[in-house]
N, C-alpha and C positions, 0 to 999 in steps of 0.2 A: 606292242607298238601303240603309241598314242593315237587317239582318234582326231579327226579334223574338228576344229572348233566351229560351232554354228556361226553363220554370218548374220548380222543384224545392222540395220541402219536406224540410228536414234538421233533426236535433236538435242543440241546443247542449249544452255541458257541463252546463248546469243542467237538461237534459231538456225544454227549451222548443222547440216546433216553430217553425222560421223558414222563411217562404215567400220564396224567391228568384225573381226579383229583388225587392227592396223598392221599392215604387213611390215616385215623387216624390223620389228621391235617386239619386245616382251609386252604383253598387255595384262595388267592386273585389274580385274573387274570386280568391283565391290558392290554387290547387290544388297539393297536395303528396302524395307517396305514403305516408309513414309517420311517426308521432310517434317521437321519440327517435333516428331514424337520423341519421348524421353530417351529410349534406348538408341534410336538412330542418331539423334543429336549427340549423345555421349560417344557413340562409336566414331562418327566422322570428326568430332572435335579431338578425340584421342589421336586419330591419324594426322590431323593438322598439327597437333602439338608434338608429335613424333615424326614429322615429315622428313627430318634428316635421315631416318632409317629407310624410308621408301623412295626418296628422290634419287634418281639415277638417270643418266642420259639414255641408257638402253631400255628403260622401263617407262611405259605410259600407264598412268593410274586413272581409272574412270570409276565414278560412283554412279550407280544406276538405280532409279526408283520409278514407280508408275506415275509420280506426280508430274503435272504440266510444267512447261518451261518457265512460266511466270512465277509459280511457287518456288521452283528451283532457284530462280534469280534472287528472290527475297531471302531464301535460306543461305545462298552463297554470300549475299551482301551482309547479312547479319553475322555470319560466323567466319567469313574470310577463308574458305577452304582453298588450298593451293592446287587442287585437282578439279577437272571438269565434272559437272553433274549432268547426266544424260537422262532424258525423259523416255519412258517406255509405257505410255498410258494403256496400250492394248495388251501389255505383258507378253508380247511375242518373244522378246529376248529372255525374259524370266523363264518362260516355258521351254525355249530351245536349250537353255543351260540347266534345266531341271531345278529351278529356284522357286518353285511354287511354295505357297504357304496357306495359312488358314483363310486369308482373304484374297488369295490368288498371287500374292507377292511375298516371298520369304527373304530370309537373310542368308547370304552366301558369298563365296569367293571363288573366282575362276582365274587360273593363270594359263595364258596362251603364249606359246613360244613364237619366235620370229617367222617360222614356217607355217604358222596358223594351226598348230597342233595343240589340243587341250592337254596340258601337262598335269594340272591339279584342279580338283573341284572339291569344295567343302560347302555343306548346307546345314543350317541349323533347323532342326525339326520344330522347335518352339519359337524361334526368332528372338530369343532373349540373350543368346550368347553371340560373341563375335571374336575372331582371332585378334590378338594384340598386334601392334606394329612390330614388336620384337619377333613374334611368330612369323609374320609375313616376311620380314627381312631374312629370317632363317630359311624360309621357303625359297626366296629369291636366290640366296646363296647356294642352297642345295641343288637347284637346277642350273646354276652357273649364269644367272641373269645379271648378277652384280659381282 
């Protein structure tokens, strides 16, 4: 039986508090260590370029890092990500989902179902790898989210 997903409240680039997980929808949470770093930029740009694989009315995608909302806003403006960036400067959400890393914030993915149950969790020990949009789409299909 799946465990209940941890609840977190994070700020968006617009300064709006977002309570995760969002009820009654699938939540795909993309944890990454830092805006503008080479691997993180490549990862989020890959998801932007393959957005057609992740975009679905029943799925909410959120990218989460410890960076402040101002840095997120610049990152968002520069690269035009179609999903919200959420700020977790105290790394509470990272810790709650077990997404720690060398500097306190690692790279990982969590999938939460509409009932708030954690259905999937992946974490990169080194922070250098990330799942492709194709892999995430297959995961969404496997759990019946799309």
